[in-house]
C-alpha positions in Angstrom: 32.2 6.5 72.9 34.7 9.1 71.8 35.5 12.1 73.9 33.5 14.6 71.7 30.5 12.3 72.0 30.8 12.1 75.7 31.1 15.9 76.0 28.0 16.4 73.8 26.0 13.8 75.7 26.9 15.4 79.0 26.1 18.9 77.7 22.6 17.7 76.5 21.8 15.8 79.7 23.1 18.3 82.2 22.7 21.7 80.5 26.3 22.8 81.0 28.7 24.5 78.6 31.2 22.6 76.4 34.2 23.7 78.6 32.4 22.7 81.9 31.5 19.3 80.4 35.0 18.7 79.3 36.5 19.8 82.6 34.1 17.5 84.6 34.8 14.5 82.3 38.6 15.1 82.6 38.2 15.3 86.4 36.5 11.9 86.4 38.8 10.2 83.7 36.1 10.5 81.1 33.6 8.4 83.1 30.2 9.7 82.0 28.2 8.3 85.0 30.5 9.8 87.6 30.4 13.1 85.8 26.6 13.2 85.8 26.4 12.3 89.4 28.9 15.0 90.3 26.9 17.6 88.3 23.6 16.4 89.9 25.2 17.0 93.3 26.2 20.5 92.2 22.6 21.1 91.0 23.5 21.4 87.3 21.8 18.2 86.1 18.3 16.8 86.8 17.9 13.4 88.2 15.2 12.1 85.7 17.5 12.2 82.7 20.3 10.3 84.4 18.6 7.0 83.8 18.9 7.5 80.0 22.6 8.0 80.3 23.0 5.0 82.6 21.0 2.9 80.1 23.3 4.0 77.2 26.3 3.2 79.3 24.9 -0.3 80.2 24.1 -1.0 76.5 27.7 -0.1 75.6 29.1 -2.3 78.3 27.0 -5.2 77.2 28.3 -4.8 73.6 31.8 -4.6 74.8 31.3 -7.7 77.0 29.9 -9.6 74.0 32.9 -8.6 71.9 35.4 -9.7 74.7 33.8 -12.9 75.8 32.9 -15.6 73.4 33.3 -15.3 69.7 34.8 -17.9 67.4 38.2 -16.2 67.4 38.6 -16.5 71.2 37.5 -20.2 71.1 39.8 -21.0 68.2 42.6 -19.1 69.9 42.2 -21.2 73.1 42.1 -24.4 71.0 45.3 -23.6 69.2 47.0 -22.5 72.4 46.1 -25.9 73.9 47.3 -27.8 70.9 50.5 -25.8 71.0 51.1 -26.7 74.6 50.6 -30.4 73.8 53.0 -30.3 70.8 55.6 -28.4 72.9 55.3 -31.0 75.7 55.6 -33.8 73.1 58.7 -32.3 71.6 60.4 -32.1 75.0 59.8 -35.8 75.7 61.0 -38.8 73.7 60.1 -42.3 72.8 63.4 -44.2 73.2 64.4 -47.4 71.3 67.5 -49.2 72.6 69.2 -52.6 72.2 71.3 -53.8 75.0 74.4 -51.7 75.2 73.9 -49.7 71.9 73.2 -46.0 72.0 69.4 -45.4 72.2 67.4 -43.9 69.3 65.2 -41.0 70.6 62.1 -39.9 68.6 60.0 -37.0 69.9 56.6 -38.1 71.2 54.9 -35.7 68.8 56.5 -37.5 65.8 55.8 -40.9 67.4 52.1 -40.1 67.8 51.9 -38.7 64.2 53.5 -42.0 62.9 51.0 -44.0 64.8 48.1 -42.0 63.5 49.3 -42.0 59.9 50.6 -45.5 59.6 49.3 -47.5 62.6 49.6 -51.0 61.3 53.1 -50.8 59.8 54.4 -49.1 62.9 52.7 -51.5 65.3 54.1 -54.5 63.4 57.6 -53.0 63.4 57.4 -52.4 67.1 56.4 -56.0 67.8 59.1 -57.3 65.4 61.6 -55.1 67.3 60.5 -56.6 70.6 61.4 -60.1 69.2 64.7 -58.8 67.9 65.7 -57.7 71.4 64.8 -54.0 71.3 63.5 -52.3 74.4 61.2 -49.3 74.4 60.7 -46.5 77.0 59.4 -43.0 77.3 61.8 -40.4 78.7 61.7 -36.6 79.3 61.7 -33.8 81.8 58.0 -33.0 81.7 56.4 -36.4 82.0 55.8 -39.0 84.7 55.5 -42.4 82.9 56.9 -45.0 85.3 53.8 -47.2 84.9 54.0 -46.9 81.1 57.7 -47.8 81.2 56.9 -50.8 83.5 54.3 -52.0 80.9 56.9 -51.6 78.1 59.5 -53.5 80.1 57.0 -56.3 80.8 56.2 -56.4 77.0 60.0 -56.8 76.4 60.2 -59.6 79.0 57.2 -61.4 77.5 58.7 -61.2 74.0 62.0 -62.6 75.4 60.1 -65.4 77.2 58.2 -66.3 74.0 61.5 -66.2 72.0 63.2 -68.5 74.5 60.3 -70.9 74.6 60.3 -71.0 70.8 64.1 -71.7 70.8 63.7 -74.5 73.4 60.8 -76.0 71.4 62.9 -75.9 68.2 65.9 -77.6 69.9 63.9 -80.3 71.5 
């Protein structure tokens, strides 16, 4: 409610002048319920009409609560905030491709995941071919703990090397 509405409501319910209502509301930081209770104690308001003011106040609080909690905007805001955090974390961490002593190629995890989503089969085939050509893969970054994932990627590289060596021995023999 606006201040004028609060003053008029207090005037109607407690039978005080405009100036008195304004002074009491200012004294209680424009809280209508506290003002009515104060006036009741002073004997300027009757107790039976206070219930109507309390009901009005409760209805307004319920409306405000509904506006604040829930709503599609808040839900969408939370979803976008969550997605933003994931993208930020993905941009800070990298998928690293290296071959022996060469300088590694680092691709952000966000782009790596997008590539896998958009073109899964070509990317997967290129990764497997890379393993057989001697490339090693790892995930690095400050905000991620991926020791187990890197161990699995190292085992995949070792397996590819073993298969390649077995193929060379079988071809020689």
